[in-house]
Wavefront OBJ file of the C-alpha trace (Angstrom):
o trace
v 10.315 62.219 34.807
v 10.897 58.809 33.197
v 12.086 57.483 36.596
v 8.907 58.698 38.256
v 6.761 56.939 35.609
v 8.647 53.932 36.177
v 8.244 53.858 39.858
v 4.493 54.469 39.366
v 4.212 51.522 37.002
v 6.228 49.368 39.641
v 3.843 50.163 42.386
v 0.945 49.633 40.261
v 2.214 46.210 39.482
v 3.042 45.293 43.045
v -0.575 45.954 43.805
v -1.932 43.920 41.125
v -2.400 40.151 41.404
v -0.860 37.592 38.947
v -4.258 36.992 37.244
v -5.328 40.710 37.290
v -4.326 41.448 33.842
v -7.024 43.927 33.078
v -5.633 46.318 35.804
v -2.047 45.924 34.411
v -3.402 46.852 30.992
v -5.323 49.896 32.345
v -2.175 51.030 34.302
v -0.067 50.653 31.202
v -2.345 52.537 29.043
v -2.541 55.444 31.689
v 1.289 55.887 31.529
v 1.452 55.499 27.845
v -0.950 58.405 27.214
v 1.726 60.616 28.690
v 4.722 59.057 27.246
v 3.733 56.907 24.171
v 7.316 55.441 23.655
v 8.104 54.458 27.261
v 9.501 50.922 26.886
v 8.697 49.406 30.299
v 4.829 50.381 30.065
v 4.886 49.061 26.540
v 6.343 45.877 27.649
v 3.880 45.451 30.578
v 1.027 46.147 28.208
v 2.062 43.502 25.661
v 2.519 40.889 28.210
v -1.034 41.688 29.619
v -2.507 41.498 26.153
v -0.789 38.074 25.525
v -2.170 36.934 28.916
v -5.561 37.855 27.754
v -5.169 36.115 24.464
v -5.408 39.370 22.554
v -2.579 38.546 20.162
v -3.699 40.854 17.275
v -3.677 43.949 19.714
v -0.390 42.960 21.014
v 1.229 43.014 17.472
v -0.369 46.368 16.929
v 1.546 47.617 19.915
v 4.829 46.245 18.412
v 4.042 48.044 15.136
v 3.648 51.357 16.997
v 6.458 50.780 19.379
v 9.426 51.085 17.040
v 12.549 48.895 16.262
v 14.005 49.380 19.862
v 10.910 47.957 21.492
v 10.741 45.090 19.043
v 14.254 44.090 19.910
v 13.661 44.245 23.687
v 10.642 42.167 23.379
v 11.578 39.629 20.807
v 10.134 36.781 22.915
v 6.732 38.162 23.331
v 6.720 39.371 19.640
v 7.668 35.840 18.311
v 4.933 34.265 20.632
v 2.271 36.745 19.390
v 3.177 35.950 15.815
v 3.249 32.247 16.448
v -0.377 32.416 18.032
v -1.798 34.270 15.124
v -0.319 31.739 12.660
v 2.472 33.709 11.195
v 4.957 30.737 11.710
v 7.611 31.722 9.339
v 8.219 35.239 10.817
v 7.889 33.839 14.301
v 10.578 31.275 13.537
v 12.801 33.754 11.844
v 12.487 36.186 14.761
v 13.304 33.474 17.252
v 16.363 32.147 15.503
v 17.770 35.552 15.100
v 17.464 36.584 18.635
v 19.685 35.996 21.652
v 19.038 32.431 22.001
v 17.397 32.671 25.458
v 15.705 29.665 26.817
v 12.194 31.182 26.430
v 12.626 31.972 22.831
v 14.210 28.697 21.954
v 10.768 27.180 23.227
v 8.883 29.433 20.887
v 11.132 28.516 17.996
v 10.761 24.939 18.624
v 6.874 25.427 18.614
v 6.928 27.460 15.389
v 9.038 24.891 13.723
v 6.939 22.151 14.764
v 4.027 23.715 13.148
v 5.979 24.321 10.125
v 6.825 20.477 10.066
v 10.394 21.179 10.363
v 10.752 18.378 12.724
v 14.317 17.830 12.405
v 15.097 21.372 13.566
v 12.411 21.029 16.407
v 14.222 17.800 17.603
v 17.586 19.564 17.725
v 16.101 22.577 19.673
v 14.533 20.251 22.192
v 17.776 18.289 22.545
v 19.518 21.473 23.309
v 16.885 22.504 25.971
v 17.099 19.092 27.669
v 20.949 19.140 27.852
v 20.918 22.651 29.544
v 19.203 21.666 32.770
v 18.214 24.852 34.867
v 15.717 23.247 37.198
v 12.703 25.081 36.042
v 9.457 23.661 37.681
v 7.654 21.041 35.382
v 9.901 22.118 32.445
v 11.458 18.645 32.229
v 7.972 16.869 31.841
v 6.965 19.348 29.195
v 10.269 18.806 27.273
v 9.710 14.931 27.539
v 6.039 15.444 26.201
v 7.000 17.774 23.347
v 10.071 15.576 22.372
v 7.860 12.614 22.247
v 5.430 14.441 19.948
v 8.302 15.373 17.693
v 9.745 11.945 17.554
v 6.291 10.615 16.414
v 5.993 13.214 13.722
v 9.405 12.258 12.375
v 8.299 8.653 12.146
v 5.340 9.802 10.229
v 7.482 11.669 7.804
v 9.666 8.736 7.174
v 12.608 10.354 9.059
v 12.713 7.633 11.767
v 16.594 7.501 11.522
v 16.806 10.876 13.336
v 14.726 9.211 16.400
v 17.345 8.397 19.206
v 14.882 6.298 21.181
v 12.146 4.063 19.551
v 11.429 1.854 22.507
v 9.362 3.631 25.108
v 10.969 3.870 28.464
v 9.498 3.614 31.872
v 9.247 7.349 32.396
v 7.053 7.448 29.237
v 4.446 5.240 30.791
v 3.883 7.495 33.953
v 2.028 10.243 32.298
v -0.796 9.888 29.675
v 0.751 12.557 27.428
v 3.827 10.638 27.089
v 2.171 7.353 26.790
v 0.114 8.909 23.850
v 3.064 10.196 22.112
v 4.786 6.873 22.386
v 1.822 5.225 21.024
v 1.641 7.554 17.956
v 5.386 6.669 17.398
v 4.682 2.986 17.268
v 1.686 3.473 14.899
v 3.705 5.532 12.602
v 6.317 2.662 12.377
v 3.391 0.259 11.890
v 3.675 -1.442 15.290
v -0.080 -1.296 15.653
v -0.174 -4.095 18.390
v 2.222 -1.948 20.628
v 0.289 1.274 19.836
v -2.772 -0.308 20.945
v -1.205 -1.221 24.273
v 0.181 2.196 24.844
v -3.248 3.901 23.993
v -4.959 1.846 26.594
v -2.276 2.744 29.121
v -2.697 6.547 28.207
v -6.436 6.126 28.569
v -6.159 4.483 31.991
v -3.579 7.067 33.366
v -5.958 9.965 32.120
v -8.953 8.448 34.036
v -6.910 7.980 37.012
v -5.961 11.764 37.332
v -7.558 13.382 40.355
v -6.755 16.929 39.460
v -8.931 16.888 36.265
v -12.735 17.140 36.380
v -14.891 14.587 34.418
v -15.392 17.136 31.681
v -11.798 17.676 31.227
v -10.902 14.066 31.261
v -13.531 13.454 28.605
v -11.905 16.203 26.526
v -8.411 14.524 26.859
v -9.537 11.069 26.272
v -11.328 11.914 22.961
v -8.042 12.152 20.751
v -7.087 8.821 22.318
v -10.413 7.126 21.369
v -10.065 8.524 17.804
v -6.588 7.033 17.573
v -7.846 3.704 18.924
v -10.431 3.539 16.123
v -7.621 3.961 13.556
v -5.532 1.310 15.194
v -8.523 -1.220 15.498
v -9.369 -0.690 11.845
v -5.766 -1.252 11.042
v -5.652 -4.525 12.829
v -8.791 -5.857 11.035
v -10.905 -5.505 14.213
v -13.727 -3.772 12.156
v -16.548 -4.569 14.704
v -14.693 -3.336 17.637
v -13.794 -0.213 15.780
v -17.465 0.386 14.857
v -18.478 -0.105 18.383
v -15.837 2.317 19.771
v -16.703 4.912 17.226
v -20.531 4.726 18.003
v -19.633 5.333 21.692
v -18.415 9.013 21.074
v -20.397 11.904 19.592
v -18.402 13.422 16.867
v -20.310 16.618 17.112
v -19.153 17.156 20.696
v -15.546 17.099 19.842
v -14.379 20.685 20.509
v -11.116 20.325 18.795
v -12.028 20.971 15.145
v -9.121 18.981 13.534
v -9.794 15.946 15.732
v -13.369 16.212 14.821
v -12.591 16.225 11.171
v -10.418 13.129 11.544
v -12.871 11.422 13.464
v -15.584 12.132 11.008
v -13.381 10.783 8.210
v -12.565 7.522 10.194
v -16.120 6.897 11.027
v -17.034 6.892 7.268
v -14.140 4.961 6.267
v -14.902 1.928 8.698
v -18.586 1.817 7.648
v -19.566 -1.864 7.267
v -22.077 -1.235 4.537
v -21.491 1.034 1.518
v -22.786 4.329 2.479
v -24.318 6.770 0.228
v -21.454 8.814 -1.214
v -23.648 12.135 -1.392
v -24.430 11.792 2.359
v -20.829 11.048 3.195
v -19.723 14.196 1.241
v -22.280 16.252 3.239
v -20.923 14.898 6.591
v -17.420 15.646 5.577
v -18.301 19.228 4.351
v -20.225 19.800 7.545
v -16.884 20.178 9.483
v -15.992 24.038 9.829
v -13.005 25.222 7.871
v -9.925 24.724 9.796
v -8.132 27.942 10.996
v -4.447 28.331 10.143
v -3.210 27.314 13.689
v -5.314 24.127 13.707
v -4.649 22.744 10.341
v -3.715 18.971 10.258
v -0.254 18.160 9.401
v 0.627 17.607 5.642
v 0.551 13.805 5.903
v -3.017 14.004 7.431
v -4.297 16.666 5.143
v -3.118 14.715 1.983
v -5.024 11.611 3.063
v -8.162 13.935 3.707
v -7.773 15.442 0.296
v -7.552 11.904 -1.365
v -10.521 10.701 0.570
v -12.503 13.685 -0.675
v -11.481 12.677 -4.312
v -12.581 9.175 -3.739
v -16.062 10.279 -2.536
v -16.244 12.348 -5.701
v -15.492 9.268 -7.775
v -18.092 7.170 -6.098
v -20.541 10.183 -6.726
v -19.752 9.729 -10.503
v -18.086 13.251 -10.648
v -15.466 11.997 -13.103
v -14.872 15.114 -15.060
v -14.372 17.231 -11.869
v -11.842 14.837 -10.451
v -10.071 14.670 -13.653
v -9.666 18.339 -14.047
v -8.946 18.993 -10.375
v -6.261 16.329 -10.210
v -4.648 17.240 -13.564
v -4.204 20.737 -12.204
v -2.616 19.563 -9.142
v -0.227 17.169 -11.272
v 0.784 19.890 -13.468
v 2.373 21.781 -10.546
v 4.532 18.692 -9.554
v 6.903 17.269 -12.120
v 7.413 13.805 -12.828
v 8.939 11.377 -12.060
v 8.807 11.579 -8.195
v 8.597 9.216 -5.362
v 6.070 11.406 -3.538
v 3.270 9.298 -2.217
v 0.845 12.074 -2.244
v 1.489 12.981 -5.901
v 1.489 9.303 -7.155
v -1.652 8.681 -5.265
v -3.319 11.671 -6.928
v -2.138 10.358 -10.336
v -3.864 6.925 -9.608
v -7.052 8.994 -8.973
v -6.638 10.864 -12.046
v -6.428 7.582 -13.901
v -9.479 6.462 -12.236
v -11.480 9.561 -13.263
v -10.411 9.206 -16.847
v -11.355 5.434 -16.967
v -14.697 6.002 -15.227
v -13.748 3.706 -12.491
v -13.443 0.779 -15.084
v -10.854 -1.981 -14.685
v -9.060 -4.656 -16.647
v -9.193 -4.157 -20.565
v -12.057 -1.479 -20.577
v -9.924 0.569 -18.154
v -6.638 0.102 -20.105
v -8.367 1.317 -23.283
v -9.080 4.693 -21.561
v -5.848 4.916 -19.679
v -3.115 4.074 -22.089
v -3.547 7.211 -24.273
v -2.664 8.997 -20.803
v 0.480 7.141 -20.491
v 1.583 8.514 -23.850
v 1.026 11.988 -22.593
v 2.640 11.295 -19.242
v 5.270 8.423 -19.765
v 7.239 9.219 -16.647
v 4.169 9.393 -14.151
v 4.823 6.803 -11.690
v 1.257 6.630 -10.372
v -0.083 6.230 -13.748
v 2.559 3.477 -14.605
v 1.619 1.528 -11.560
v -2.115 1.701 -12.306
v -1.394 0.361 -15.814
v 0.612 -2.469 -14.402
v -2.149 -3.394 -11.974
v -4.520 -3.492 -14.895
v -2.265 -5.746 -16.808
v -1.947 -8.090 -13.813
v -5.751 -8.151 -13.611
v -5.799 -9.626 -17.219
v -2.929 -12.000 -16.485
v -0.648 -10.083 -18.815
v 2.588 -10.258 -16.844
v 4.765 -9.729 -19.675
v 3.389 -6.410 -20.645
v 3.559 -5.315 -17.229
v 7.408 -6.255 -17.026
v 8.009 -4.557 -20.404
v 6.324 -1.431 -19.298
v 8.410 -1.104 -16.162
v 11.663 -2.111 -17.904
v 11.180 0.498 -20.591
v 10.534 3.110 -17.692
v 13.723 2.044 -16.095
v 15.559 2.308 -19.442
v 14.441 5.904 -19.802
v 15.465 6.845 -16.330
v 18.973 5.280 -16.881
v 19.489 7.324 -19.907
v 18.781 10.607 -18.104
v 21.318 12.858 -16.875
v 19.260 14.221 -14.004
v 20.513 12.970 -10.624
v 17.066 12.867 -9.000
v 15.861 10.498 -11.865
v 18.408 8.044 -10.672
v 16.959 8.096 -7.195
v 13.641 7.173 -8.768
v 15.260 4.458 -10.775
v 16.470 2.611 -7.865
v 13.745 3.406 -5.462
v 13.346 0.431 -3.225
v 9.487 0.195 -3.803
v 9.921 0.093 -7.613
v 12.809 -2.478 -7.395
v 10.656 -4.542 -5.166
v 7.841 -4.428 -7.766
v 9.983 -5.478 -10.460
v 11.371 -8.430 -8.421
v 7.974 -9.626 -7.657
v 7.019 -9.556 -11.459
v 10.132 -11.463 -12.272
v 9.444 -13.996 -9.451
v 6.067 -14.650 -11.079
v 7.774 -15.715 -14.204
v 10.778 -17.424 -12.541
v 13.398 -15.266 -13.924
v 16.036 -15.787 -11.189
v 18.928 -14.337 -13.238
v 16.938 -11.209 -14.024
v 16.341 -10.903 -10.100
v 19.955 -11.172 -9.084
v 21.064 -8.751 -11.929
v 18.511 -6.099 -10.902
v 19.236 -6.430 -7.193
v 22.992 -6.251 -7.882
v 22.522 -3.065 -9.751
v 20.384 -1.460 -7.008
v 22.958 -2.486 -4.328
v 25.652 -0.938 -6.179
v 23.872 2.287 -6.472
v 22.669 2.570 -2.834
v 26.114 1.601 -1.410
v 27.473 4.810 -2.691
v 24.717 6.772 -0.789
v 25.418 8.117 2.668
v 22.019 6.647 3.872
v 21.331 3.452 1.885
v 18.369 1.293 2.083
v 19.297 -1.527 4.472
v 16.339 -3.828 3.554
v 17.298 -3.583 -0.139
v 20.945 -4.446 0.522
v 19.856 -7.435 2.709
v 17.712 -8.719 -0.233
v 20.392 -8.179 -2.720
v 23.057 -9.922 -0.519
v 20.813 -12.900 -0.005
v 19.831 -13.154 -3.674
v 23.316 -13.123 -4.827
v 24.377 -15.862 -2.176
v 22.015 -18.283 -4.029
v 24.169 -17.992 -7.182
v 26.789 -20.366 -8.114
v 28.884 -17.712 -10.127
v 32.010 -16.395 -8.640
v 31.313 -12.830 -9.508
v 27.882 -12.960 -7.764
v 29.340 -14.473 -4.625
v 32.097 -11.815 -4.609
v 29.471 -9.155 -4.858
v 27.458 -10.752 -2.100
v 30.450 -10.703 0.082
v 31.013 -6.892 -0.748
v 27.470 -6.037 0.264
v 27.471 -7.897 3.557
v 30.969 -6.528 4.428
v 29.527 -2.911 3.819
v 26.576 -3.707 6.012
v 28.589 -5.303 8.732
v 30.908 -2.198 8.756
v 27.807 0.095 9.182
v 26.350 -1.965 12.138
v 28.617 -4.466 13.574
v 25.947 -5.745 15.968
v 23.458 -6.465 12.929
v 22.997 -10.372 13.212
v 21.614 -10.492 9.673
v 24.693 -8.808 8.475
v 27.045 -10.970 10.442
v 25.279 -14.229 9.032
v 25.469 -12.921 5.585
v 29.172 -11.891 6.099
v 30.058 -15.283 7.316
v 28.168 -17.244 4.645
v 29.787 -14.963 1.701
v 33.200 -15.475 2.976
v 33.124 -19.011 4.258
v 33.956 -20.637 0.949
v 36.552 -18.193 -0.342
v 38.298 -16.413 2.563
v 37.858 -17.896 5.819
v 40.664 -15.989 7.114
v 38.581 -12.839 7.141
v 35.869 -14.508 9.430
v 37.799 -14.146 12.609
v 35.471 -14.493 15.455
v 32.410 -13.265 13.735
v 31.011 -16.942 13.306
v 31.083 -17.295 17.097
v 28.555 -14.376 17.485
v 25.929 -16.495 15.709
v 23.776 -19.026 17.374
v 25.680 -22.391 17.374
v 24.497 -25.285 15.177
v 24.043 -27.538 18.070
v 21.546 -25.086 19.721
v 19.744 -24.610 16.522
v 19.224 -28.473 15.930
v 18.860 -29.395 19.667
v 15.037 -29.765 19.295
v 15.074 -31.725 16.030
v 14.364 -35.511 16.394
v 16.588 -36.995 13.561
v 14.842 -40.348 13.791
v 11.608 -39.112 13.457
v 12.588 -37.254 10.285
v 14.276 -40.300 8.817
v 11.161 -42.306 9.438
v 9.062 -39.746 7.860
v 10.749 -40.071 4.590
v 11.612 -37.417 2.084
v 9.148 -34.723 1.279
v 8.234 -34.044 -2.233
v 7.565 -30.838 -3.741
v 4.206 -30.332 -5.286
v 4.177 -30.595 -9.162
v 3.475 -27.208 -10.645
v 0.378 -26.979 -12.781
v 0.868 -27.214 -16.543
v 0.649 -23.976 -18.367
v -0.212 -23.380 -22.092
v 2.996 -22.884 -24.108
v 4.152 -22.980 -27.611
v 7.397 -25.087 -26.990
v 7.819 -28.531 -28.326
v 6.924 -31.217 -25.822
v 9.612 -33.200 -24.195
v 10.403 -36.896 -25.020
v 8.400 -37.933 -21.859
v 5.305 -35.914 -23.195
v 5.777 -37.600 -26.616
v 5.222 -41.179 -25.305
v 1.764 -42.475 -26.206
v -0.570 -43.113 -23.423
v -1.535 -46.611 -22.637
v -4.709 -47.827 -24.227
v -7.369 -49.212 -22.105
v -8.420 -52.744 -22.827
v -12.015 -53.093 -22.486
v -13.575 -56.281 -20.996
v -15.018 -58.554 -23.477
v -18.648 -59.051 -23.470
v -20.412 -62.129 -24.890
v -23.994 -62.575 -26.195
v -26.626 -63.702 -23.781
v -27.283 -67.052 -25.397
v -23.545 -67.732 -26.371
v -22.657 -71.281 -27.194
v -19.037 -72.013 -27.272
v -19.432 -75.300 -29.299
v -21.536 -73.655 -31.952
v -19.488 -71.764 -34.696
v -20.305 -67.970 -34.828
v -22.201 -66.734 -37.761
v -19.927 -65.270 -40.430
v -22.395 -62.608 -41.292
v -22.658 -61.316 -37.718
v -20.753 -58.136 -38.594
v -23.067 -57.021 -41.358
v -26.218 -54.985 -40.781
v -29.302 -56.980 -40.685
v -30.603 -55.943 -44.115
v -27.428 -57.020 -45.771
v -27.601 -60.608 -44.269
v -28.588 -63.624 -46.445
v -31.229 -64.730 -43.852
v -32.911 -61.130 -44.069
v -36.531 -61.432 -45.335
v -38.437 -58.267 -45.503
v -42.207 -58.146 -44.421
v -45.028 -57.247 -46.757
v -45.387 -57.264 -50.540
v -43.971 -53.748 -51.128
v -40.828 -54.631 -48.986
v -40.296 -57.807 -50.963
v -40.562 -56.099 -54.398
v -38.156 -53.454 -53.073
v -35.753 -55.994 -51.759
v -35.719 -57.793 -55.009
v -34.959 -54.580 -57.016
v -31.903 -53.869 -54.902
v -28.464 -55.305 -54.857
v -28.306 -54.852 -50.946
v -24.668 -53.569 -51.155
v -23.469 -56.485 -53.162
v -21.672 -56.575 -56.517
v -23.257 -58.551 -59.442
v -20.550 -60.369 -61.347
v -20.935 -60.341 -65.060
v -22.424 -63.533 -66.548
v -23.462 -64.964 -63.061
v -26.666 -65.291 -61.083
v -25.150 -64.538 -57.868
v -24.442 -61.598 -55.386
v -21.177 -61.301 -53.568
v -21.808 -59.951 -50.128
v -19.715 -57.241 -48.633
v -16.972 -57.988 -46.211
v -16.290 -61.445 -47.965
v -19.319 -62.989 -46.224
v -19.895 -65.176 -49.325
v -22.371 -65.322 -52.324
v -26.143 -65.558 -52.574
v -28.303 -66.304 -55.618
v -30.182 -63.457 -57.224
v -33.901 -64.267 -58.051
v -35.055 -62.777 -61.228
v -38.234 -60.718 -61.171
v -40.306 -59.908 -64.370
v -39.631 -56.179 -65.487
v -42.931 -55.720 -67.145
v -44.817 -54.886 -64.007
v -42.508 -52.452 -62.809
v -42.514 -50.767 -66.141
v -46.161 -50.712 -66.301
v -46.373 -48.958 -63.006
v -43.856 -46.565 -64.160
v -45.907 -45.954 -67.444
v -49.058 -45.355 -65.467
v -47.321 -42.792 -63.351
v -46.007 -41.064 -66.416
v -49.464 -41.115 -67.993
v -50.957 -39.678 -64.973
v -48.407 -36.993 -64.897
v -49.031 -36.205 -68.709
v -52.825 -36.057 -67.907
v -52.210 -33.406 -65.314
v -50.487 -31.246 -67.580
l 1 2 3 4 5 6 7 8 9 10 11 12 13 14 15 16 17 18 19 20 21 22 23 24 25 26 27 28 29 30 31 32 33 34 35 36 37 38 39 40 41 42 43 44 45 46 47 48 49 50 51 52 53 54 55 56 57 58 59 60 61 62 63 64 65 66 67 68 69 70 71 72 73 74 75 76 77 78 79 80 81 82 83 84 85 86 87 88 89 90 91 92 93 94 95 96 97 98 99 100 101 102 103 104 105 106 107 108 109 110 111 112 113 114 115 116 117 118 119 120 121 122 123 124 125 126 127 128 129 130 131 132 133 134 135 136 137 138 139 140 141 142 143 144 145 146 147 148 149 150 151 152 153 154 155 156 157 158 159 160 161 162 163 164 165 166 167 168 169 170 171 172 173 174 175 176 177 178 179 180 181 182 183 184 185 186 187 188 189 190 191 192 193 194 195 196 197 198 199 200 201 202 203 204 205 206 207 208 209 210 211 212 213 214 215 216 217 218 219 220 221 222 223 224 225 226 227 228 229 230 231 232 233 234 235 236 237 238 239 240 241 242 243 244 245 246 247 248 249 250 251 252 253 254 255 256 257 258 259 260 261 262 263 264 265 266 267 268 269 270 271 272 273 274 275 276 277 278 279 280 281 282 283 284 285 286 287 288 289 290 291 292 293 294 295 296 297 298 299 300 301 302 303 304 305 306 307 308 309 310 311 312 313 314 315 316 317 318 319 320 321 322 323 324 325 326 327 328 329 330 331 332 333 334 335 336 337 338 339 340 341 342 343 344 345 346 347 348 349 350 351 352 353 354 355 356 357 358 359 360 361 362 363 364 365 366 367 368 369 370 371 372 373 374 375 376 377 378 379 380 381 382 383 384 385 386 387 388 389 390 391 392 393 394 395 396 397 398 399 400 401 402 403 404 405 406 407 408 409 410 411 412 413 414 415 416 417 418 419 420 421 422 423 424 425 426 427 428 429 430 431 432 433 434 435 436 437 438 439 440 441 442 443 444 445 446 447 448 449 450 451 452 453 454 455 456 457 458 459 460 461 462 463 464 465 466 467 468 469 470 471 472 473 474 475 476 477 478 479 480 481 482 483 484 485 486 487 488 489 490 491 492 493 494 495 496 497 498 499 500 501 502 503 504 505 506 507 508 509 510 511 512 513 514 515 516 517 518 519 520 521 522 523 524 525 526 527 528 529 530 531 532 533 534 535 536 537 538 539 540 541 542 543 544 545 546 547 548 549 550 551 552 553 554 555 556 557 558 559 560 561 562 563 564 565 566 567 568 569 570 571 572 573 574 575 576 577 578 579 580 581 582 583 584 585 586 587 588 589 590 591 592 593 594 595 596 597 598 599 600 601 602 603 604 605 606 607 608 609 610 611 612 613 614 615 616 617 618 619 620 621 622 623 624 625 626 627 628 629 630 631 632 633 634 635 636 637 638 639 640 641 642 643 644 645 646 647 648 649 650 651 652 653 654 655
């Protein structure tokens, strides 16, 4: 009976066309009414449902079919789970199956959406190495591998990307050119990303098999990415013009529409109304599970939403929401998203105030969360705005001291995080602390050299700083660092130069032929005109501006400034043959030739000594300044007394 049913199904399938999935579904249902657990009709029914995009119905068939059917159709079951957004279960089923080529594709797609890009890259590598000659599969693998590499770059896992420079085959299809552009943008190579995006756009427009509507749909994501690149290149006007050329509401892809709306608001030339911007952002439909943006994209969208809330003066709401988020993530951490949310939390508590008013509000938070890196960076920035560099350095040094005293291994990774080390070095540079710079870089290099994947840029900076020192131990440390870098990558010209420079003075025997790999000195100075340099003279460094300090001045500063000798001026009617008046330095009223005008003035003048001292027993007045003596004329005292008496009498009369 089972064989007869199988033959009936086979005959029905032979009569059906490839696109006649409804007929296949009807035939399968007809047979399953008579034999519910027949495997072949169940399998055909599931395939037909998947072809009709009825994924939920396909999963119900698996639930009713039993374990034997689930094992037989593991590929179809994993694919259905992937399409409904149950990515974890789909990846688990795919990884535990027989490992067929088809199910590896499903596993790669599921791990890609789960953002396990390292696993995805490994699966696609296996598929590309196993060439089976399936039509168009090689092109699909190249496209999917390029998308995975771009995501690895965005997630700061670029060391897993084998090919960073796009090849010729990547420029032959618009999908591969677009993925290569995304990889360049993730690495910060915006110029190259712009060129590749233009190439992808031109290739898409040149496709004859696509209709104009399909081309417009494929080009929209490219245009959205171009707007992002132009804004990053500070070409704001071009970005605005390009953004105005598309209608965001017409974008069918929901996640692309949300990102396009966000970018349009962010590049607005004038400060837009934050309430209007919030309404536009929230007008985008809620993204389904299968269309949600990747974590690094959703993090940015969430932070932008918090920023709009701050601009809308919703400080309490942002403070509460961000505090709840931070409570679920322990500190310290080097997570970009966690630390960025911490900065927004600080801004909410400070009410968007900066400098000293902001510090007054935020410093109490620092006492509650002393190991919150985002909060520490915010306080440091506020200190710098008030030109308090010393407090900024002390804050970061005390934070490092707490981490060094900790026994948690993850705290040591935070202590020597390249970004924090770079910040401290920059602060030291502001105050000219060269010894502190070398010490800090030496400690960081010593830590990272013990790691399997050290930070190459930090090791280079440490080696270069130690080479500038005249101490033997610093030069020895620089030699060790560059030797390590050279052993990791013998073709690194920076490492070769550092290796040669660090061993040239102490151990030239270790150089070997390494110096020959560098550009020769003659070639480096071939275009330098020595005579012109000699004729130009020696350049002098600008004198640094003086700063207020409590230190004693040097001997040079103590020298008195030269007094300016004023040009002598002579009177208008000056006669060199006539002796000058000895009383010329006295005020006019103190001179012997002074005669006041009027009777009242003469009387007052007679009663005064005019600054002179009357010697006892003499009728003369000695003038001030040694200008000589003048005779004093006596005036009768009765008159003056009578006047005074009259004034007194009048005064008594008034009483």
